[in-house]
Structure formats: structure tokens, C-alpha cells
PDB file of N, CA, C and O in Angstrom:
ATOM      1  N   MET A   1      98.392  90.519 102.814  1.00  0.00           N
ATOM      2  CA  MET A   1      97.278  89.620 102.649  1.00  0.00           C
ATOM      3  C   MET A   1      97.795  88.248 102.254  1.00  0.00           C
ATOM      4  O   MET A   1      98.416  88.102 101.201  1.00  0.00           O
ATOM      5  N   PRO A   2      97.554  87.258 103.068  1.00  0.00           N
ATOM      6  CA  PRO A   2      98.054  85.917 102.756  1.00  0.00           C
ATOM      7  C   PRO A   2      97.554  85.378 101.423  1.00  0.00           C
ATOM      8  O   PRO A   2      98.307  84.710 100.713  1.00  0.00           O
ATOM      9  N   ILE A   3      96.300  85.652 101.067  1.00  0.00           N
ATOM     10  CA  ILE A   3      95.771  85.139  99.801  1.00  0.00           C
ATOM     11  C   ILE A   3      96.580  85.678  98.630  1.00  0.00           C
ATOM     12  O   ILE A   3      96.918  84.932  97.711  1.00  0.00           O
ATOM     13  N   VAL A   4      96.890  86.963  98.658  1.00  0.00           N
ATOM     14  CA  VAL A   4      97.641  87.576  97.566  1.00  0.00           C
ATOM     15  C   VAL A   4      99.022  86.952  97.474  1.00  0.00           C
ATOM     16  O   VAL A   4      99.455  86.581  96.383  1.00  0.00           O
ATOM     17  N   PHE A   5      99.722  86.828  98.589  1.00  0.00           N
ATOM     18  CA  PHE A   5     101.050  86.229  98.580  1.00  0.00           C
ATOM     19  C   PHE A   5     101.013  84.800  98.062  1.00  0.00           C
ATOM     20  O   PHE A   5     101.815  84.429  97.204  1.00  0.00           O
ATOM     21  N   GLU A   6     100.091  83.995  98.574  1.00  0.00           N
ATOM     22  CA  GLU A   6     100.012  82.588  98.166  1.00  0.00           C
ATOM     23  C   GLU A   6      99.751  82.466  96.671  1.00  0.00           C
ATOM     24  O   GLU A   6     100.398  81.670  95.991  1.00  0.00           O
ATOM     25  N   CYS A   7      98.824  83.234  96.164  1.00  0.00           N
ATOM     26  CA  CYS A   7      98.494  83.172  94.748  1.00  0.00           C
ATOM     27  C   CYS A   7      99.642  83.682  93.880  1.00  0.00           C
ATOM     28  O   CYS A   7      99.940  83.106  92.834  1.00  0.00           O
ATOM     29  N   PHE A   8     100.278  84.755  94.315  1.00  0.00           N
ATOM     30  CA  PHE A   8     101.389  85.328  93.560  1.00  0.00           C
ATOM     31  C   PHE A   8     102.554  84.346  93.500  1.00  0.00           C
ATOM     32  O   PHE A   8     103.139  84.140  92.437  1.00  0.00           O
ATOM     33  N   ILE A   9     102.890  83.743  94.626  1.00  0.00           N
ATOM     34  CA  ILE A   9     103.984  82.767  94.673  1.00  0.00           C
ATOM     35  C   ILE A   9     103.648  81.546  93.818  1.00  0.00           C
ATOM     36  O   ILE A   9     104.537  80.942  93.218  1.00  0.00           O
ATOM     37  N   ALA A  10     102.364  81.182  93.762  1.00  0.00           N
ATOM     38  CA  ALA A  10     101.935  80.039  92.949  1.00  0.00           C
ATOM     39  C   ALA A  10     101.959  80.365  91.456  1.00  0.00           C
ATOM     40  O   ALA A  10     101.772  79.477  90.624  1.00  0.00           O
ATOM     41  N   GLY A  11     102.186  81.623  91.119  1.00  0.00           N
ATOM     42  CA  GLY A  11     102.290  82.006  89.719  1.00  0.00           C
ATOM     43  C   GLY A  11     100.970  82.359  89.048  1.00  0.00           C
ATOM     44  O   GLY A  11     100.899  82.434  87.821  1.00  0.00           O
ATOM     45  N   LEU A  12      99.926  82.577  89.842  1.00  0.00           N
ATOM     46  CA  LEU A  12      98.634  82.935  89.262  1.00  0.00           C
ATOM     47  C   LEU A  12      98.677  84.348  88.687  1.00  0.00           C
ATOM     48  O   LEU A  12      99.313  85.232  89.262  1.00  0.00           O
ATOM     49  N   PRO A  13      98.010  84.565  87.563  1.00  0.00           N
ATOM     50  CA  PRO A  13      97.924  85.919  87.015  1.00  0.00           C
ATOM     51  C   PRO A  13      97.047  86.797  87.907  1.00  0.00           C
ATOM     52  O   PRO A  13      96.270  86.297  88.720  1.00  0.00           O
ATOM     53  N   LEU A  14      97.183  88.104  87.744  1.00  0.00           N
ATOM     54  CA  LEU A  14      96.435  89.045  88.582  1.00  0.00           C
ATOM     55  C   LEU A  14      94.923  88.841  88.472  1.00  0.00           C
ATOM     56  O   LEU A  14      94.208  89.008  89.460  1.00  0.00           O
ATOM     57  N   ARG A  15      94.430  88.486  87.293  1.00  0.00           N
ATOM     58  CA  ARG A  15      92.993  88.251  87.122  1.00  0.00           C
ATOM     59  C   ARG A  15      92.529  87.087  88.005  1.00  0.00           C
ATOM     60  O   ARG A  15      91.450  87.146  88.595  1.00  0.00           O
ATOM     61  N   ALA A  16      93.336  86.039  88.094  1.00  0.00           N
ATOM     62  CA  ALA A  16      92.992  84.889  88.937  1.00  0.00           C
ATOM     63  C   ALA A  16      93.062  85.259  90.417  1.00  0.00           C
ATOM     64  O   ALA A  16      92.248  84.791  91.213  1.00  0.00           O
ATOM     65  N   ILE A  17      94.020  86.088  90.784  1.00  0.00           N
ATOM     66  CA  ILE A  17      94.121  86.535  92.176  1.00  0.00           C
ATOM     67  C   ILE A  17      92.882  87.356  92.537  1.00  0.00           C
ATOM     68  O   ILE A  17      92.347  87.229  93.638  1.00  0.00           O
ATOM     69  N   ALA A  18      92.429  88.196  91.607  1.00  0.00           N
ATOM     70  CA  ALA A  18      91.220  88.998  91.842  1.00  0.00           C
ATOM     71  C   ALA A  18      90.021  88.081  92.064  1.00  0.00           C
ATOM     72  O   ALA A  18      89.210  88.333  92.955  1.00  0.00           O
ATOM     73  N   ARG A  19      89.899  87.025  91.266  1.00  0.00           N
ATOM     74  CA  ARG A  19      88.792  86.077  91.446  1.00  0.00           C
ATOM     75  C   ARG A  19      88.874  85.391  92.806  1.00  0.00           C
ATOM     76  O   ARG A  19      87.855  85.197  93.469  1.00  0.00           O
ATOM     77  N   GLU A  20      90.089  85.024  93.223  1.00  0.00           N
ATOM     78  CA  GLU A  20      90.274  84.378  94.529  1.00  0.00           C
ATOM     79  C   GLU A  20      89.851  85.314  95.662  1.00  0.00           C
ATOM     80  O   GLU A  20      89.186  84.883  96.604  1.00  0.00           O
ATOM     81  N   LEU A  21      90.227  86.574  95.578  1.00  0.00           N
ATOM     82  CA  LEU A  21      89.855  87.545  96.615  1.00  0.00           C
ATOM     83  C   LEU A  21      88.345  87.724  96.671  1.00  0.00           C
ATOM     84  O   LEU A  21      87.762  87.763  97.755  1.00  0.00           O
ATOM     85  N   ASP A  22      87.707  87.834  95.504  1.00  0.00           N
ATOM     86  CA  ASP A  22      86.248  87.960  95.469  1.00  0.00           C
ATOM     87  C   ASP A  22      85.580  86.714  96.045  1.00  0.00           C
ATOM     88  O   ASP A  22      84.625  86.819  96.815  1.00  0.00           O
ATOM     89  N   ALA A  23      86.078  85.538  95.673  1.00  0.00           N
ATOM     90  CA  ALA A  23      85.484  84.281  96.161  1.00  0.00           C
ATOM     91  C   ALA A  23      85.636  84.135  97.670  1.00  0.00           C
ATOM     92  O   ALA A  23      84.782  83.540  98.328  1.00  0.00           O
ATOM     93  N   ALA A  24      86.726  84.679  98.220  1.00  0.00           N
ATOM     94  CA  ALA A  24      86.967  84.594  99.655  1.00  0.00           C
ATOM     95  C   ALA A  24      86.204  85.669 100.428  1.00  0.00           C
ATOM     96  O   ALA A  24      86.210  85.680 101.659  1.00  0.00           O
ATOM     97  N   GLY A  25      85.546  86.575  99.695  1.00  0.00           N
ATOM     98  CA  GLY A  25      84.778  87.622 100.360  1.00  0.00           C
ATOM     99  C   GLY A  25      85.615  88.754 100.914  1.00  0.00           C
ATOM    100  O   GLY A  25      85.169  89.477 101.805  1.00  0.00           O
ATOM    101  N   VAL A  26      86.822  88.917 100.397  1.00  0.00           N
ATOM    102  CA  VAL A  26      87.701  90.002 100.856  1.00  0.00           C
ATOM    103  C   VAL A  26      87.222  91.298 100.206  1.00  0.00           C
ATOM    104  O   VAL A  26      87.197  91.401  98.979  1.00  0.00           O
ATOM    105  N   PRO A  27      86.843  92.281 101.011  1.00  0.00           N
ATOM    106  CA  PRO A  27      86.330  93.523 100.428  1.00  0.00           C
ATOM    107  C   PRO A  27      87.453  94.419  99.907  1.00  0.00           C
ATOM    108  O   PRO A  27      88.555  94.443 100.455  1.00  0.00           O
ATOM    109  N   THR A  28      87.152  95.148  98.845  1.00  0.00           N
ATOM    110  CA  THR A  28      88.082  96.188  98.403  1.00  0.00           C
ATOM    111  C   THR A  28      87.868  97.410  99.290  1.00  0.00           C
ATOM    112  O   THR A  28      86.929  97.448 100.086  1.00  0.00           O
ATOM    113  N   ARG A  29      88.712  98.375  99.155  1.00  0.00           N
ATOM    114  CA  ARG A  29      88.586  99.583  99.962  1.00  0.00           C
ATOM    115  C   ARG A  29      87.239 100.270  99.734  1.00  0.00           C
ATOM    116  O   ARG A  29      86.656 100.837 100.658  1.00  0.00           O
ATOM    117  N   ARG A  30      86.758 100.211  98.500  1.00  0.00           N
ATOM    118  CA  ARG A  30      85.488 100.868  98.175  1.00  0.00           C
ATOM    119  C   ARG A  30      84.307  99.902  98.176  1.00  0.00           C
ATOM    120  O   ARG A  30      83.181 100.298  97.875  1.00  0.00           O
ATOM    121  N   GLY A  31      84.555  98.651  98.510  1.00  0.00           N
ATOM    122  CA  GLY A  31      83.477  97.686  98.607  1.00  0.00           C
ATOM    123  C   GLY A  31      83.074  97.017  97.303  1.00  0.00           C
ATOM    124  O   GLY A  31      82.071  96.303  97.267  1.00  0.00           O
ATOM    125  N   GLY A  32      83.826  97.229  96.237  1.00  0.00           N
ATOM    126  CA  GLY A  32      83.497  96.626  94.950  1.00  0.00           C
ATOM    127  C   GLY A  32      84.215  95.307  94.732  1.00  0.00           C
ATOM    128  O   GLY A  32      84.739  94.702  95.667  1.00  0.00           O
ATOM    129  N   SER A  33      84.229  94.877  93.487  1.00  0.00           N
ATOM    130  CA  SER A  33      84.925  93.657  93.112  1.00  0.00           C
ATOM    131  C   SER A  33      86.398  93.956  92.841  1.00  0.00           C
ATOM    132  O   SER A  33      86.766  95.073  92.477  1.00  0.00           O
ATOM    133  N   TRP A  34      87.224  92.942  93.027  1.00  0.00           N
ATOM    134  CA  TRP A  34      88.648  93.071  92.748  1.00  0.00           C
ATOM    135  C   TRP A  34      88.896  93.014  91.249  1.00  0.00           C
ATOM    136  O   TRP A  34      88.182  92.330  90.517  1.00  0.00           O
ATOM    137  N   SER A  35      89.903  93.731  90.805  1.00  0.00           N
ATOM    138  CA  SER A  35      90.329  93.703  89.416  1.00  0.00           C
ATOM    139  C   SER A  35      91.844  93.617  89.399  1.00  0.00           C
ATOM    140  O   SER A  35      92.487  93.914  90.406  1.00  0.00           O
ATOM    141  N   PRO A  36      92.429  93.215  88.274  1.00  0.00           N
ATOM    142  CA  PRO A  36      93.895  93.166  88.209  1.00  0.00           C
ATOM    143  C   PRO A  36      94.544  94.512  88.537  1.00  0.00           C
ATOM    144  O   PRO A  36      95.581  94.559  89.199  1.00  0.00           O
ATOM    145  N   SER A  37      93.935  95.599  88.074  1.00  0.00           N
ATOM    146  CA  SER A  37      94.548  96.906  88.339  1.00  0.00           C
ATOM    147  C   SER A  37      94.464  97.289  89.813  1.00  0.00           C
ATOM    148  O   SER A  37      95.354  97.974  90.318  1.00  0.00           O
ATOM    149  N   SER A  38      93.415  96.862  90.512  1.00  0.00           N
ATOM    150  CA  SER A  38      93.335  97.183  91.940  1.00  0.00           C
ATOM    151  C   SER A  38      94.382  96.409  92.731  1.00  0.00           C
ATOM    152  O   SER A  38      94.863  96.891  93.757  1.00  0.00           O
ATOM    153  N   ILE A  39      94.736  95.231  92.272  1.00  0.00           N
ATOM    154  CA  ILE A  39      95.788  94.463  92.944  1.00  0.00           C
ATOM    155  C   ILE A  39      97.148  95.058  92.613  1.00  0.00           C
ATOM    156  O   ILE A  39      98.002  95.185  93.490  1.00  0.00           O
ATOM    157  N   ARG A  40      97.354  95.424  91.356  1.00  0.00           N
ATOM    158  CA  ARG A  40      98.640  95.969  90.928  1.00  0.00           C
ATOM    159  C   ARG A  40      98.954  97.274  91.645  1.00  0.00           C
ATOM    160  O   ARG A  40     100.084  97.476  92.090  1.00  0.00           O
ATOM    161  N   SER A  41      97.969  98.162  91.763  1.00  0.00           N
ATOM    162  CA  SER A  41      98.221  99.457  92.405  1.00  0.00           C
ATOM    163  C   SER A  41      98.295  99.331  93.909  1.00  0.00           C
ATOM    164  O   SER A  41      98.976 100.109  94.577  1.00  0.00           O
ATOM    165  N   GLN A  42      97.576  98.328  94.449  1.00  0.00           N
ATOM    166  CA  GLN A  42      97.616  98.007  95.867  1.00  0.00           C
ATOM    167  C   GLN A  42      97.231  99.158  96.782  1.00  0.00           C
ATOM    168  O   GLN A  42      97.780  99.291  97.876  1.00  0.00           O
ATOM    169  N   ASP A  43      96.305  99.980  96.352  1.00  0.00           N
ATOM    170  CA  ASP A  43      95.791 101.005  97.262  1.00  0.00           C
ATOM    171  C   ASP A  43      95.032 100.367  98.418  1.00  0.00           C
ATOM    172  O   ASP A  43      94.869 100.978  99.473  1.00  0.00           O
ATOM    173  N   SER A  44      94.571  99.145  98.218  1.00  0.00           N
ATOM    174  CA  SER A  44      93.777  98.474  99.240  1.00  0.00           C
ATOM    175  C   SER A  44      94.591  97.539 100.136  1.00  0.00           C
ATOM    176  O   SER A  44      94.094  97.046 101.149  1.00  0.00           O
ATOM    177  N   VAL A  45      95.848  97.303  99.750  1.00  0.00           N
ATOM    178  CA  VAL A  45      96.667  96.350 100.487  1.00  0.00           C
ATOM    179  C   VAL A  45      97.877  97.060 101.079  1.00  0.00           C
ATOM    180  O   VAL A  45      98.639  97.691 100.348  1.00  0.00           O
ATOM    181  N   PRO A  46      98.062  96.967 102.390  1.00  0.00           N
ATOM    182  CA  PRO A  46      99.220  97.621 103.014  1.00  0.00           C
ATOM    183  C   PRO A  46     100.530  97.158 102.377  1.00  0.00           C
ATOM    184  O   PRO A  46     100.706  95.974 102.089  1.00  0.00           O
ATOM    185  N   GLY A  47     101.426  98.085 102.164  1.00  0.00           N
ATOM    186  CA  GLY A  47     102.742  97.762 101.620  1.00  0.00           C
ATOM    187  C   GLY A  47     102.784  97.675 100.107  1.00  0.00           C
ATOM    188  O   GLY A  47     103.852  97.456  99.535  1.00  0.00           O
ATOM    189  N   ARG A  48     101.644  97.843  99.445  1.00  0.00           N
ATOM    190  CA  ARG A  48     101.602  97.789  97.988  1.00  0.00           C
ATOM    191  C   ARG A  48     102.388  96.602  97.461  1.00  0.00           C
ATOM    192  O   ARG A  48     103.389  96.759  96.761  1.00  0.00           O
ATOM    193  N   LEU A  49     101.921  95.417  97.807  1.00  0.00           N
ATOM    194  CA  LEU A  49     102.642  94.159  97.633  1.00  0.00           C
ATOM    195  C   LEU A  49     103.120  93.851  96.234  1.00  0.00           C
ATOM    196  O   LEU A  49     104.238  93.363  96.069  1.00  0.00           O
ATOM    197  N   LEU A  50     102.321  94.116  95.225  1.00  0.00           N
ATOM    198  CA  LEU A  50     102.673  93.699  93.877  1.00  0.00           C
ATOM    199  C   LEU A  50     102.906  94.866  92.936  1.00  0.00           C
ATOM    200  O   LEU A  50     102.808  94.705  91.719  1.00  0.00           O
ATOM    201  N   ARG A  51     103.204  96.005  93.460  1.00  0.00           N
ATOM    202  CA  ARG A  51     103.399  97.180  92.611  1.00  0.00           C
ATOM    203  C   ARG A  51     104.576  96.951  91.683  1.00  0.00           C
ATOM    204  O   ARG A  51     105.657  96.555  92.120  1.00  0.00           O
ATOM    205  N   SER A  52     104.364  97.198  90.414  1.00  0.00           N
ATOM    206  CA  SER A  52     105.447  96.973  89.448  1.00  0.00           C
ATOM    207  C   SER A  52     106.093  98.282  89.049  1.00  0.00           C
ATOM    208  O   SER A  52     107.024  98.290  88.244  1.00  0.00           O
TER     209      SER A  52
END
């Protein structure tokens, strides 16, 4: 997901990335709002981009 990469490279915290995804209208796998934990686990993003 380009938004995730751009925000991560810019140094935004996961909470800010979640807000950016919601503002852009990017749906989660279950259709809810993004959260830091949903980005960290990356069940919704191919390749699990930010898994720690």
C-alpha cells in the first residue's frame, strides 16, 4: 500500500498512519476503521509490511 509506505518512511506513528488510511477511504479487511494494531499485524496488507 503506497499510503502505508509513504507515511512510514516519513516517520509517522502507526496511529497517524491509521488516520491517513481512514481519511483516504481505504477499507480494512472487515470494513472497520484502521487502528495501530491492525497496521502492525498487517492481516489486511499483503506482505505484512510493518510487522515487528
